C-alpha positions as CSV (number, residue, x, y, z in Angstrom):
1,M,10.4,-19.2,-18.5
2,E,13.7,-18.7,-20.7
3,D,12.5,-14.8,-20.6
4,F,11.9,-14.8,-16.9
5,F,15.3,-16.4,-16.1
6,E,17.0,-13.5,-18.5
7,K,15.5,-11.0,-16.5
8,L,16.5,-12.3,-13.2
9,Y,19.8,-12.8,-14.9
10,A,20.1,-9.0,-15.6
11,V,19.1,-8.2,-12.3
12,V,22.3,-10.0,-11.2
13,V,24.4,-8.6,-13.6
14,H,23.4,-5.1,-12.8
15,S,24.3,-5.9,-9.0
16,H,27.6,-7.3,-10.1
17,L,28.3,-3.8,-11.9
18,K,27.3,-1.8,-8.8
19,C,29.8,-3.8,-6.8
20,G,32.6,-3.3,-9.3
21,K,32.6,-6.2,-11.2
22,P,34.2,-8.5,-8.7
23,K,36.0,-11.5,-10.3
24,A,35.7,-14.0,-7.5
25,I,32.4,-14.3,-5.7
26,L,31.6,-16.8,-2.8
27,A,28.0,-17.9,-2.9
28,A,26.5,-18.5,0.4
29,V,23.5,-21.0,-0.2
30,S,21.4,-22.4,2.6
31,G,19.5,-25.0,0.3
32,G,16.3,-22.8,0.4
33,A,14.6,-21.8,-2.9
34,D,16.2,-18.3,-2.9
35,S,19.7,-19.1,-2.6
36,V,19.6,-22.0,-5.0
37,A,18.3,-19.5,-7.4
38,L,20.8,-17.3,-6.8
39,L,23.4,-20.0,-7.0
40,L,22.0,-20.9,-10.8
41,L,22.3,-17.3,-11.6
42,L,25.7,-16.9,-10.3
43,N,26.6,-20.0,-12.4
44,E,25.4,-18.4,-15.7
45,M,27.5,-15.2,-15.0
46,R,30.4,-17.7,-14.3
47,K,30.1,-19.1,-17.8
48,R,29.2,-15.9,-19.3
49,E,31.3,-13.4,-17.5
50,N,34.2,-15.5,-16.6
51,V,34.0,-15.1,-12.9
52,T,35.2,-17.5,-10.3
53,L,32.6,-18.9,-8.2
54,L,32.8,-20.8,-4.7
55,C,29.9,-22.2,-3.0
56,C,29.6,-22.2,0.9
57,H,26.8,-23.9,2.9
58,V,27.1,-23.2,6.4
59,H,25.8,-26.2,8.6
60,H,24.1,-24.7,11.8
61,G,22.5,-28.3,12.9
62,L,19.5,-26.1,14.0
63,R,16.7,-27.7,11.8
64,E,15.7,-31.3,11.4
65,S,16.4,-31.0,7.8
66,A,20.1,-29.6,8.3
67,D,21.7,-32.7,6.8
68,F,19.7,-32.8,4.2
69,D,20.1,-29.5,3.2
70,A,23.7,-29.9,3.4
71,Q,24.0,-32.9,1.1
72,F,21.5,-31.1,-1.4
73,V,23.7,-28.0,-1.8
74,Q,26.7,-30.3,-2.2
75,Q,24.8,-32.3,-4.9
76,V,23.8,-29.2,-6.9
77,C,27.3,-28.0,-6.6
78,K,28.7,-31.2,-7.9
79,S,26.0,-31.5,-10.9
80,L,27.2,-27.8,-11.9
81,S,30.9,-28.4,-11.3
82,I,30.8,-25.4,-8.5
83,P,33.7,-25.8,-5.9
84,F,31.7,-26.7,-2.5
85,I,32.8,-25.9,1.1
86,Q,31.0,-26.6,4.1
87,K,31.4,-24.8,7.3
88,N,30.1,-26.4,10.4
89,V,29.3,-24.3,13.3
90,S,27.5,-24.5,16.8
91,I,25.3,-22.4,18.4
92,Q,25.2,-22.1,22.3
93,G,22.5,-21.4,24.6
94,K,18.6,-21.2,24.0
95,S,17.8,-17.7,23.5
96,N,18.3,-15.8,20.6
97,I,19.0,-18.6,18.4
98,E,18.3,-17.1,15.1
99,A,20.5,-14.0,15.9
100,K,23.4,-16.2,17.1
101,A,23.2,-18.5,14.0
102,R,23.1,-15.2,11.8
103,E,26.4,-14.0,13.6
104,K,28.0,-17.2,13.3
105,R,27.0,-17.9,9.7
106,Y,28.6,-14.4,8.5
107,S,31.4,-14.9,10.5
108,A,32.1,-18.2,8.9
109,L,31.4,-16.6,5.4
110,K,33.9,-13.9,6.0
111,T,36.4,-16.5,7.1
112,V,36.0,-18.6,3.9
113,C,35.9,-15.5,1.9
114,L,39.3,-14.4,3.5
115,E,40.7,-18.0,3.2
116,Q,39.7,-18.6,-0.5
117,N,40.7,-15.0,-1.7
118,M,37.1,-14.2,-2.9
119,D,36.1,-10.4,-3.6
120,L,32.5,-10.9,-2.7
121,I,30.1,-12.6,-0.5
122,A,26.8,-13.0,-2.5
123,T,23.5,-13.9,-0.3
124,A,20.0,-14.3,-1.2
């Protein structure tokens, strides 16, 4: 398993280099397997490459598990000593909810990125 982690880590490091080696990374973490895996890989990069890492969870309140997801991400961050920010957004209307949620999510992430002086937003 360690070998597999190192291979994934190498992919993240390569992406980091292609982006110009940003020193401050905002990780967008929903609580799903892919974004949590990315957070763990970025946490390793934080240790090895001395980058600043901040986690942001955007809470849409659309899914039944939304509150659990937010609490889960916060607990993961706490256990890894990664600063955590939660942004709550509301979605109006019943049509195109996924598109509206994506738009609100990226807007919230851009706002946090600017407010916290981060160089890059990492999404899974």
